[in-house]
DSSP file (Angstrom, degrees, kcal/mol; ACC not computed):
  #  RESIDUE AA STRUCTURE BP1 BP2  ACC     N-H-->O    O-->H-N    N-H-->O    O-->H-N    TCO  KAPPA ALPHA  PHI   PSI    X-CA   Y-CA   Z-CA
    1    1 A M     >        0   0    0      0, 0.0     4,-1.3     0, 0.0     3,-0.1   0.000 360.0 360.0 360.0 -37.1  -18.0  -20.5    6.7
    2    2 A K  H  >  +     0   0    0      1,-0.2     4,-1.5     2,-0.2     5,-0.1   0.866 360.0  55.8 -66.2 -34.2  -16.1  -22.1    3.8
    3    3 A N  H  > S+     0   0    0      1,-0.2     4,-2.1     2,-0.2    -1,-0.2   0.863 102.1  57.5 -63.6 -34.9  -19.3  -22.2    1.7
    4    4 A R  H  > S+     0   0    0      1,-0.2     4,-2.6     2,-0.2    -1,-0.2   0.877 102.3  54.7 -62.5 -37.8  -19.7  -18.4    2.3
    5    5 A N  H  X S+     0   0    0     -4,-1.3     4,-2.3     1,-0.2    -1,-0.2   0.893 107.6  49.8 -62.7 -39.2  -16.2  -17.9    0.7
    6    6 A L  H  X S+     0   0    0     -4,-1.5     4,-2.2     2,-0.2    -2,-0.2   0.913 110.2  50.4 -64.1 -42.3  -17.4  -19.8   -2.4
    7    7 A I  H  X S+     0   0    0     -4,-2.1     4,-2.5     1,-0.2    -2,-0.2   0.914 110.2  49.6 -61.8 -43.6  -20.5  -17.6   -2.6
    8    8 A V  H  X S+     0   0    0     -4,-2.6     4,-2.4     1,-0.2    -1,-0.2   0.909 109.3  52.1 -62.5 -41.9  -18.4  -14.4   -2.3
    9    9 A A  H  X S+     0   0    0     -4,-2.3     4,-2.1     1,-0.2    -1,-0.2   0.907 110.4  48.1 -61.1 -41.7  -16.2  -15.7   -5.1
   10   10 A V  H  X S+     0   0    0     -4,-2.2     4,-2.7     2,-0.2     5,-0.2   0.912 109.9  52.3 -65.0 -42.4  -19.2  -16.3   -7.3
   11   11 A I  H  X S+     0   0    0     -4,-2.5     4,-2.6     1,-0.2    -2,-0.2   0.914 109.4  49.6 -60.2 -42.7  -20.6  -12.9   -6.5
   12   12 A V  H  X S+     0   0    0     -4,-2.4     4,-2.3     2,-0.2    -1,-0.2   0.907 111.3  48.9 -64.7 -40.8  -17.3  -11.2   -7.5
   13   13 A C  H  X S+     0   0    0     -4,-2.1     4,-2.2     2,-0.2    -2,-0.2   0.917 112.9  47.1 -64.9 -42.0  -17.2  -13.2  -10.8
   14   14 A V  H  X S+     0   0    0     -4,-2.7     4,-2.9     1,-0.2    -2,-0.2   0.892 109.9  55.0 -63.9 -38.8  -20.8  -12.2  -11.5
   15   15 A A  H  X S+     0   0    0     -4,-2.6     4,-2.9    -5,-0.2    -2,-0.2   0.915 107.7  48.5 -60.1 -44.1  -19.9   -8.6  -10.6
   16   16 A L  H  X S+     0   0    0     -4,-2.3     4,-2.3     2,-0.2    -1,-0.2   0.930 113.2  46.5 -63.7 -45.5  -17.1   -8.6  -13.1
   17   17 A A  H  X S+     0   0    0     -4,-2.2     4,-2.3     2,-0.2    -2,-0.2   0.910 113.5  49.9 -63.2 -41.2  -19.3  -10.0  -15.9
   18   18 A W  H  X S+     0   0    0     -4,-2.9     4,-2.2     1,-0.2    -2,-0.2   0.931 111.1  48.3 -62.0 -46.4  -22.0   -7.5  -15.0
   19   19 A A  H  X S+     0   0    0     -4,-2.9     4,-0.7     1,-0.2    -1,-0.2   0.887 111.5  50.6 -64.1 -37.9  -19.6   -4.6  -15.1
   20   20 A C  H >< S+     0   0    0     -4,-2.3     3,-0.7    -5,-0.2    -1,-0.2   0.926 110.9  48.5 -64.4 -44.3  -18.2   -5.7  -18.4
   21   21 A K  H 3< S+     0   0    0     -4,-2.3    -2,-0.2     1,-0.2    -1,-0.2   0.876 118.8  39.4 -62.3 -38.4  -21.7   -6.0  -19.9
   22   22 A N  H 3< S+     0   0    0     -4,-2.2    -1,-0.2    -5,-0.2    -2,-0.2   0.375  89.0 120.3 -96.2   3.6  -22.7   -2.5  -18.6
   23   23 A E  S << S-     0   0    0     -3,-0.7     2,-0.6    -4,-0.7    -3,-0.0  -0.403  71.2-115.2 -72.7 143.5  -19.4   -0.8  -19.3
   24   24 A N        -     0   0    0      1,-0.1    -1,-0.1    -2,-0.1    -2,-0.1  -0.695  26.8-160.5 -73.6 118.2  -19.3    2.2  -21.6
   25   25 A K        +     0   0    0     -2,-0.6    -1,-0.1     9,-0.0     3,-0.1   0.314  50.9 113.8 -90.4   9.6  -17.1    0.9  -24.5
   26   26 A S  S    S-     0   0    0      1,-0.1    -2,-0.0     0, 0.0     0, 0.0  -0.484  81.9 -86.0 -77.8 153.3  -16.1    4.3  -25.9
   27   27 A P        -     0   0    0      0, 0.0     2,-0.5     0, 0.0    -1,-0.1  -0.232  43.8-145.7 -57.2 147.0  -12.4    5.3  -25.7
   28   28 A N    >   -     0   0    0      4,-0.1     3,-1.3     1,-0.1     4,-0.0  -0.966  15.7-162.0-125.2 119.1  -11.6    7.0  -22.4
   29   29 A A  T 3  S+     0   0    0     -2,-0.5    -1,-0.1     1,-0.3     0, 0.0   0.682  90.9  65.0 -71.1 -18.0   -9.0    9.8  -22.1
   30   30 A N  T 3  S-     0   0    0      1,-0.0    -1,-0.3     2,-0.0    -2,-0.0   0.381 106.6-123.9 -86.6   5.0   -8.7    9.2  -18.3
   31   31 A H    <   +     0   0    0     -3,-1.3    -2,-0.1     1,-0.2     3,-0.1   0.849  44.9 176.5  56.6  38.0   -7.2    5.7  -18.9
   32   32 A E        -     0   0    0      1,-0.1    -1,-0.2    -4,-0.0    -4,-0.1  -0.378  39.2 -87.7 -68.6 153.9   -9.9    4.1  -16.8
   33   33 A M        -     0   0    0      1,-0.1     2,-0.6    -2,-0.1    -1,-0.1  -0.195  31.0-139.2 -60.7 153.3   -9.7    0.3  -16.6
   34   34 A N    >   -     0   0    0      1,-0.1     3,-2.1    -3,-0.1     4,-0.2  -0.891  13.7-171.0-115.8  97.8  -11.5   -1.7  -19.3
   35   35 A L  G >  S+     0   0    0     -2,-0.6     3,-1.9     1,-0.3   -15,-0.2   0.764  81.6  69.7 -60.8 -25.0  -13.2   -4.6  -17.5
   36   36 A C  G 3  S+     0   0    0      1,-0.3    -1,-0.3   -16,-0.1   -16,-0.0   0.596  83.8  70.6 -73.8  -7.2  -14.0   -6.1  -20.9
   37   37 A D  G <  S+     0   0    0     -3,-2.1    -1,-0.3     2,-0.1    -2,-0.2   0.536  74.5 118.4 -79.0  -5.9  -10.3   -6.8  -21.5
   38   38 A T    <   -     0   0    0     -3,-1.9     2,-0.4    -4,-0.2    -3,-0.0  -0.379  63.9-133.9 -64.2 133.8  -10.7   -9.5  -18.8
   39   39 A E        -     0   0    0     -2,-0.1    40,-3.1     2,-0.0    41,-0.5  -0.735  18.8-156.1 -89.8 137.9   -9.9  -13.0  -20.0
   40   40 A F  E     -A   78   0A   0     -2,-0.4     2,-0.4    38,-0.3    38,-0.2  -0.876   2.1-149.3-113.8 147.1  -12.3  -15.7  -19.0
   41   41 A A  E     -A   77   0A   0     36,-3.2    36,-2.2    -2,-0.4     2,-0.4  -0.923  18.9-122.9-114.1 141.1  -11.6  -19.4  -18.8
   42   42 A F  E     -A   76   0A   0     -2,-0.4     2,-0.5    34,-0.2    34,-0.2  -0.661  23.4-163.9 -81.3 134.4  -14.2  -22.1  -19.5
   43   43 A V  E     -A   75   0A   0     32,-3.2    32,-2.3    -2,-0.4     2,-0.3  -0.980  15.1-135.5-121.3 120.6  -14.8  -24.5  -16.6
   44   44 A E        -     0   0    0     -2,-0.5    30,-0.1    30,-0.2    29,-0.1  -0.569  24.5-125.9 -75.9 132.8  -16.6  -27.8  -17.4
   45   45 A G        +     0   0    0     -2,-0.3     2,-0.3    26,-0.0    28,-0.2  -0.080  39.8 149.1 -69.0 173.9  -19.2  -28.7  -14.8
   46   46 A G  E     -B   72   0B   0     26,-1.4    26,-2.8    27,-0.1     2,-0.4  -0.979  43.4 -81.4 177.9-174.3  -19.4  -31.9  -12.9
   47   47 A T  E     +B   71   0B   0     -2,-0.3     2,-0.3    24,-0.2    24,-0.2  -0.912  44.3 165.4-115.2 140.7  -20.4  -33.7   -9.8
   48   48 A F  E     -B   70   0B   0     22,-2.4    22,-2.7    -2,-0.4     2,-0.6  -0.950  41.3 -98.7-147.6 164.8  -18.3  -33.8   -6.6
   49   49 A T  E     -B   69   0B   0     -2,-0.3     2,-0.5    20,-0.2    20,-0.2  -0.806  37.6-161.7 -89.5 120.9  -18.5  -34.6   -2.9
   50   50 A M  E     +B   68   0B   0     18,-3.4    18,-2.4    -2,-0.6     2,-0.2  -0.879  49.1  22.1-104.9 132.8  -19.0  -31.5   -0.9
   51   51 A G  S    S-     0   0    0     -2,-0.5     2,-0.4    16,-0.2    14,-0.2  -0.578 103.0 -20.6 112.6-174.8  -18.2  -31.5    2.8
   52   52 A C        -     0   0    0     12,-3.0    15,-0.6    -2,-0.2     2,-0.2  -0.573  61.2-158.7 -76.5 121.2  -16.2  -33.5    5.3
   53   53 A T    >>  -     0   0    0     -2,-0.4     3,-1.1    13,-0.1     4,-0.5  -0.503  32.0-104.0 -96.6 168.6  -15.4  -37.0    4.0
   54   54 A E  G >4 S+     0   0    0      1,-0.3     3,-1.2     2,-0.2    -1,-0.1   0.836 117.8  64.0 -60.9 -33.9  -14.4  -40.1    6.1
   55   55 A E  G 34 S+     0   0    0      1,-0.3    -1,-0.3     2,-0.1     3,-0.1   0.807 100.8  52.0 -60.8 -28.7  -10.7  -39.7    5.1
   56   56 A Q  G X4 S+     0   0    0     -3,-1.1     3,-3.1     1,-0.2    -1,-0.3   0.618  83.1 179.2 -82.3 -12.5  -10.7  -36.3    7.0
   57   57 A S  T << S-     0   0    0     -3,-1.2    -1,-0.2    -4,-0.5    -2,-0.1  -0.254  73.0 -11.2  44.1-109.2  -12.1  -37.9   10.1
   58   58 A N  T 3  S+     0   0    0      1,-0.1     2,-1.5    -3,-0.1    -1,-0.3   0.299 106.7 105.8-100.0  10.3  -12.3  -35.1   12.6
   59   59 A D  S <  S+     0   0    0     -3,-3.1     2,-0.3     2,-0.0    -1,-0.1  -0.336  70.8  69.0 -88.0  56.6  -10.3  -32.6   10.6
   60   60 A C  S    S-     0   0    0     -2,-1.5     2,-0.2    -8,-0.1     5,-0.0  -0.974  82.0 -97.1-160.9 168.4  -13.3  -30.5    9.6
   61   61 A Y    >   -     0   0    0     -2,-0.3     3,-1.8     1,-0.1    -9,-0.2  -0.561  33.1-115.3 -92.2 157.2  -16.0  -28.1   10.9
   62   62 A N  G >  S+     0   0    0      1,-0.3     3,-1.6    -2,-0.2    -1,-0.1   0.832 114.5  61.8 -60.6 -33.1  -19.5  -29.1   11.9
   63   63 A D  G 3  S+     0   0    0      1,-0.3    -1,-0.3   -12,-0.0     0, 0.0   0.495  94.6  64.4 -75.4   1.0  -21.0  -27.0    9.1
   64   64 A E  G <  S+     0   0    0     -3,-1.8   -12,-3.0   -13,-0.1    -1,-0.3   0.312  88.5 130.4 -98.6   6.2  -19.1  -29.2    6.6
   65   65 A K    <   +     0   0    0     -3,-1.6     2,-0.1   -14,-0.2   -14,-0.1  -0.856  45.3  32.2-114.6 149.6  -21.2  -32.3    7.6
   66   66 A P  S    S-     0   0    0      0, 0.0   -13,-0.1     0, 0.0     2,-0.1   0.672  81.1-130.9 -81.5 157.8  -22.7  -34.4    6.3
   67   67 A A        +     0   0    0    -15,-0.6     2,-0.3   -16,-0.1   -16,-0.2  -0.436  36.9 172.0 -64.9 143.7  -20.8  -34.9    3.0
   68   68 A H  E     -B   50   0B   0    -18,-2.4   -18,-3.4    -2,-0.1     2,-0.3  -0.979  35.3 -94.9-152.8 160.8  -23.1  -34.8    0.0
   69   69 A E  E     -B   49   0B   0     -2,-0.3     2,-0.4   -20,-0.2   -20,-0.2  -0.615  37.7-174.8 -81.5 135.5  -23.0  -34.8   -3.8
   70   70 A E  E     -B   48   0B   0    -22,-2.7   -22,-2.4    -2,-0.3     2,-0.4  -0.966  11.1-151.8-127.3 146.8  -23.3  -31.5   -5.6
   71   71 A T  E     -B   47   0B   0     -2,-0.4     2,-0.4   -24,-0.2   -24,-0.2  -0.978   7.6-165.5-121.5 132.8  -23.5  -30.8   -9.3
   72   72 A V  E     -B   46   0B   0    -26,-2.8   -26,-1.4    -2,-0.4     3,-0.1  -0.954  15.9-133.6-117.5 133.7  -22.2  -27.6  -10.9
   73   73 A K        -     0   0    0     -2,-0.4   -27,-0.1   -28,-0.2   -30,-0.0  -0.348  42.2 -77.8 -76.5 164.5  -23.1  -26.6  -14.5
   74   74 A D        +     0   0    0    -29,-0.1     2,-0.3   -30,-0.1   -30,-0.2  -0.297  63.5 166.4 -56.2 146.1  -20.5  -25.4  -17.0
   75   75 A F  E     -A   43   0A   0    -32,-2.3   -32,-3.2    -3,-0.1     2,-0.4  -0.975  34.3-118.5-156.3 168.3  -19.4  -21.8  -16.4
   76   76 A Y  E     -A   42   0A   0     -2,-0.3     2,-0.3   -34,-0.2   -34,-0.2  -0.887  27.6-174.6-110.4 145.5  -16.8  -19.1  -17.2
   77   77 A I  E     -A   41   0A   0    -36,-2.2   -36,-3.2    -2,-0.4   -67,-0.0  -0.986  35.2 -93.9-138.7 148.4  -14.6  -17.5  -14.6
   78   78 A G  E     -A   40   0A   0     -2,-0.3   -38,-0.3   -38,-0.2     4,-0.1  -0.363  27.2-139.3 -60.3 137.2  -12.1  -14.7  -14.8
   79   79 A K  S    S+     0   0    0    -40,-3.1     2,-0.3     2,-0.1    -1,-0.1   0.759  85.6  40.1 -69.1 -24.0   -8.5  -16.0  -15.5
   80   80 A Y  S    S-     0   0    0    -41,-0.5     3,-0.1     1,-0.1    -2,-0.1  -0.841  99.4 -83.9-126.3 160.8   -7.1  -13.5  -13.0
   81   81 A E        -     0   0    0     -2,-0.3     2,-0.4     1,-0.1    -1,-0.1  -0.226  45.7-108.9 -60.1 148.9   -8.2  -12.1   -9.7
   82   82 A V        -     0   0    0     -4,-0.1    -1,-0.1     1,-0.1     2,-0.1  -0.672  38.4-128.8 -76.3 132.0  -10.6   -9.2   -9.6
   83   83 A T     >  -     0   0    0     -2,-0.4     4,-2.6     1,-0.1     5,-0.2  -0.380  15.6-115.2 -79.7 161.8   -8.8   -6.1   -8.5
   84   84 A V  H  > S+     0   0    0      1,-0.2     4,-2.9     2,-0.2     5,-0.2   0.887 119.3  55.5 -60.7 -37.9  -10.0   -3.9   -5.7
   85   85 A E  H  > S+     0   0    0      2,-0.2     4,-1.9     1,-0.2    -1,-0.2   0.911 108.6  46.1 -62.5 -42.8  -10.5   -1.2   -8.3
   86   86 A Q  H  > S+     0   0    0      2,-0.2     4,-2.0     1,-0.2    -2,-0.2   0.920 114.2  47.8 -65.6 -43.2  -12.7   -3.4  -10.3
   87   87 A F  H  X S+     0   0    0     -4,-2.6     4,-2.7     1,-0.2    -2,-0.2   0.902 109.4  53.9 -64.6 -40.2  -14.7   -4.5   -7.2
   88   88 A A  H  X S+     0   0    0     -4,-2.9     4,-2.7     1,-0.2    -1,-0.2   0.891 107.5  51.0 -60.7 -39.8  -15.0   -0.8   -6.2
   89   89 A K  H  X S+     0   0    0     -4,-1.9     4,-2.3     2,-0.2    -1,-0.2   0.922 110.4  48.9 -64.4 -43.3  -16.5    0.0   -9.6
   90   90 A F  H  X S+     0   0    0     -4,-2.0     4,-1.9     2,-0.2     6,-0.4   0.934 112.6  47.8 -59.1 -47.4  -19.0   -2.8   -9.2
   91   91 A V  H  X S+     0   0    0     -4,-2.7     4,-2.7     1,-0.2     5,-0.3   0.910 112.0  50.2 -61.1 -43.6  -20.0   -1.6   -5.7
   92   92 A E  H  < S+     0   0    0     -4,-2.7    -1,-0.2     1,-0.2    -2,-0.2   0.899 115.1  42.2 -62.3 -41.8  -20.3    2.0   -6.8
   93   93 A E  H  < S+     0   0    0     -4,-2.3    -1,-0.2    -5,-0.2    -2,-0.2   0.731 127.3  28.9 -80.7 -22.4  -22.6    1.1   -9.8
   94   94 A T  H  < S-     0   0    0     -4,-1.9    -2,-0.2    -5,-0.2    -3,-0.2   0.641  92.7-127.0-113.0 -18.2  -24.8   -1.5   -8.0
   95   95 A G     <  +     0   0    0     -4,-2.7    -4,-0.1    -5,-0.3    -3,-0.1   0.638  46.9 171.1  76.7  13.7  -24.8   -0.4   -4.3
   96   96 A Y        -     0   0    0     -6,-0.4     2,-0.4    -5,-0.3    -1,-0.2  -0.280  18.0-156.9 -58.8 140.0  -23.7   -3.9   -3.3
   97   97 A K        -     0   0    0      4,-0.0     2,-0.1     3,-0.0    -1,-0.0  -0.986   8.1-137.1-122.5 130.6  -22.8   -4.3    0.4
   98   98 A T     >  -     0   0    0     -2,-0.4     4,-2.2     1,-0.1     5,-0.2  -0.312  30.3-105.9 -75.8 165.7  -20.5   -7.1    1.7
   99   99 A D  H  > S+     0   0    0      1,-0.2     4,-2.3     2,-0.2     5,-0.2   0.892 122.7  55.4 -58.2 -39.6  -21.3   -9.0    4.8
  100  100 A A  H  >>S+     0   0    0      1,-0.2     5,-1.3     2,-0.2     4,-1.3   0.882 108.3  47.4 -63.1 -38.0  -18.5   -7.0    6.6
  101  101 A E  H  45S+     0   0    0      2,-0.2    -1,-0.2     3,-0.2    -2,-0.2   0.881 111.2  51.3 -70.1 -37.2  -20.1   -3.7    5.6
  102  102 A K  H  <5S+     0   0    0     -4,-2.2    -2,-0.2     1,-0.2    -1,-0.2   0.886 122.4  30.9 -65.9 -38.5  -23.5   -4.9    6.7
  103  103 A S  H  <5S-     0   0    0     -4,-2.3    -1,-0.2     2,-0.3    -2,-0.2   0.515 102.1-130.2 -97.6  -6.1  -22.2   -6.0   10.2
  104  104 A D  T  <5S+     0   0    0     -4,-1.3    15,-2.8    -5,-0.2     2,-0.3   0.842  77.2  81.4  57.1  37.0  -19.4   -3.3   10.3
  105  105 A S  E   < -C  118   0C   0     -5,-1.3     2,-0.3    13,-0.3    -2,-0.3  -0.982  58.4-154.5-161.1 160.6  -16.8   -6.0   11.2
  106  106 A S  E     -C  117   0C   0     11,-1.7    11,-2.7    -2,-0.3     2,-0.6  -0.959  31.2-104.2-136.6 154.9  -14.6   -8.6    9.7
  107  107 A L  E     -C  116   0C   0     -2,-0.3     2,-0.4     9,-0.2     9,-0.3  -0.705  40.7-163.6 -77.5 121.5  -12.9  -11.8   10.8
  108  108 A I  E     -C  115   0C   0      7,-3.8     7,-2.2    -2,-0.6     2,-0.6  -0.919   8.8-159.0-111.2 132.3   -9.3  -11.0   11.4
  109  109 A C  E     +C  114   0C   0     -2,-0.4     2,-0.4     5,-0.2     5,-0.2  -0.949  26.7 153.4-112.2 115.3   -6.6  -13.8   11.6
  110  110 A A  E >   -C  113   0C   0      3,-2.5     3,-2.3    -2,-0.6    -2,-0.1  -0.997  64.2  -3.2-144.1 136.4   -3.5  -12.6   13.4
  111  111 A D  T 3  S-     0   0    0     -2,-0.4     3,-0.1     1,-0.3    -1,-0.1   0.837 128.7 -56.9  53.2  37.1   -0.8  -14.6   15.3
  112  112 A G  T 3  S+     0   0    0      1,-0.2     2,-0.4    -3,-0.0    -1,-0.3   0.493 116.0 112.6  77.0   2.5   -2.9  -17.8   14.9
  113  113 A L  E <   -C  110   0C   0     -3,-2.3    -3,-2.5     2,-0.0     2,-0.4  -0.849  53.5-150.9-110.8 145.9   -5.9  -16.2   16.5
  114  114 A K  E     +C  109   0C   0     -2,-0.4     2,-0.3    -5,-0.2    -5,-0.2  -0.945  27.0 151.7-114.3 134.4   -9.2  -15.4   14.9
  115  115 A S  E     -C  108   0C   0     -7,-2.2    -7,-3.8    -2,-0.4     2,-0.4  -0.988  43.9-109.7-155.3 156.6  -11.5  -12.6   16.0
  116  116 A Y  E     -C  107   0C   0     -2,-0.3     2,-0.5    -9,-0.3    -9,-0.2  -0.750  31.9-161.4 -88.8 135.0  -14.0  -10.1   14.7
  117  117 A K  E >   -C  106   0C   0    -11,-2.7   -11,-1.7    -2,-0.4     3,-1.1  -0.973  15.9-125.7-122.8 126.3  -12.9   -6.6   14.5
  118  118 A K  E 3  S+C  105   0C   0     -2,-0.5   -13,-0.3   -13,-0.2   -14,-0.1  -0.353  89.7  21.4 -66.6 142.7  -15.2   -3.6   14.2
  119  119 A G  T 3  S+     0   0    0    -15,-2.8     2,-0.6     1,-0.2    -1,-0.2   0.483  88.6 123.5  82.6   3.6  -14.8   -1.2   11.3
  120  120 A V    <   +     0   0    0     -3,-1.1     2,-0.2   -16,-0.2    -1,-0.2  -0.881  26.7 139.4-103.6 121.3  -12.8   -3.5    9.1
  121  121 A T  S >  S-     0   0    0     -2,-0.6     3,-1.0     3,-0.3     7,-0.1  -0.731  72.2 -75.8-138.7-171.7  -14.1   -4.1    5.6
  122  122 A W  T 3  S+     0   0    0      1,-0.2     9,-0.1    -2,-0.2     3,-0.0   0.713 132.5  54.2 -65.0 -17.4  -12.7   -4.4    2.1
  123  123 A R  T 3  S+     0   0    0      1,-0.1     8,-2.8     7,-0.1     2,-0.4   0.680 110.3  48.4 -86.5 -19.3  -12.3   -0.6    2.2
  124  124 A F  B <  S-D  130   0D   0     -3,-1.0    -3,-0.3     6,-0.2     6,-0.2  -0.949  77.6-130.5-127.4 140.8  -10.3   -0.5    5.5
  125  125 A N    >   -     0   0    0      4,-2.6     3,-2.4    -2,-0.4    -4,-0.1  -0.158  44.8 -85.9 -79.2-178.3   -7.3   -2.5    6.6
  126  126 A S  T 3  S+     0   0    0      1,-0.3    -1,-0.1     2,-0.1    -6,-0.1   0.649 130.0  57.2 -67.8 -13.3   -7.0   -4.4   10.0
  127  127 A A  T 3  S-     0   0    0      2,-0.1    -1,-0.3    -8,-0.0     3,-0.1   0.415 120.2-110.1 -91.7   0.6   -5.8   -1.1   11.6
  128  128 A G  S <  S+     0   0    0     -3,-2.4     2,-0.4     1,-0.3    -2,-0.1   0.615  71.3 143.0  82.5  13.0   -9.0    0.6   10.4
  129  129 A Q        -     0   0    0      1,-0.1    -4,-2.6     3,-0.0    -1,-0.3  -0.731  56.0-113.6 -91.3 134.6   -7.2    2.8    7.9
  130  130 A L  B     -D  124   0D   0     -2,-0.4    -6,-0.2    -6,-0.2     2,-0.2  -0.436  33.4-115.0 -64.2 129.9   -8.8    3.5    4.6
  131  131 A Y        -     0   0    0     -8,-2.8     2,-0.4    -2,-0.2    -1,-0.1  -0.472  30.4-136.9 -64.8 136.4   -7.0    1.9    1.7
  132  132 A Q        -     0   0    0     -2,-0.2     2,-0.2    -3,-0.0    -1,-0.1  -0.801  17.0-113.0 -98.6 138.4   -5.6    4.5   -0.6
  133  133 A K        -     0   0    0     -2,-0.4     2,-0.4     1,-0.1    -1,-0.0  -0.512  32.2-126.0 -68.1 130.4   -5.8    4.2   -4.4
  134  134 A K              0   0    0     -2,-0.2    -1,-0.1     1,-0.1     0, 0.0  -0.642 360.0 360.0 -80.7 133.1   -2.4    3.7   -5.9
  135  135 A E              0   0    0     -2,-0.4    -1,-0.1     0, 0.0    -2,-0.0   0.413 360.0 360.0 -94.6 360.0   -1.6    6.2   -8.6
């Protein structure tokens, strides 16, 4: 499951870069966001141990075993979090669907308990209410 979070983070970063590349760069009287104003930071690649190490003993999940070496190439990443507005623009322009939208449910963590709840996605909160755009 933790690897899926990394994949989602990479998708969001790619989404931001894609939206910046495809953005209309002409001035906008509606004050729409300019994704190309996003600052990127260079991250030097390297090799690391991925998964549950001996030091963690049993403090890990089965899908984190066995530990193994992974190598990541150099890359750029946004210095700041992608906003919901930026992600919404990416979704609108590409038709991308998150896992939660595909399955119509999300993993909700409340009061120390984890459960899947139907109808909850990045568009809806845990009560199933549509997030409203802040003006």
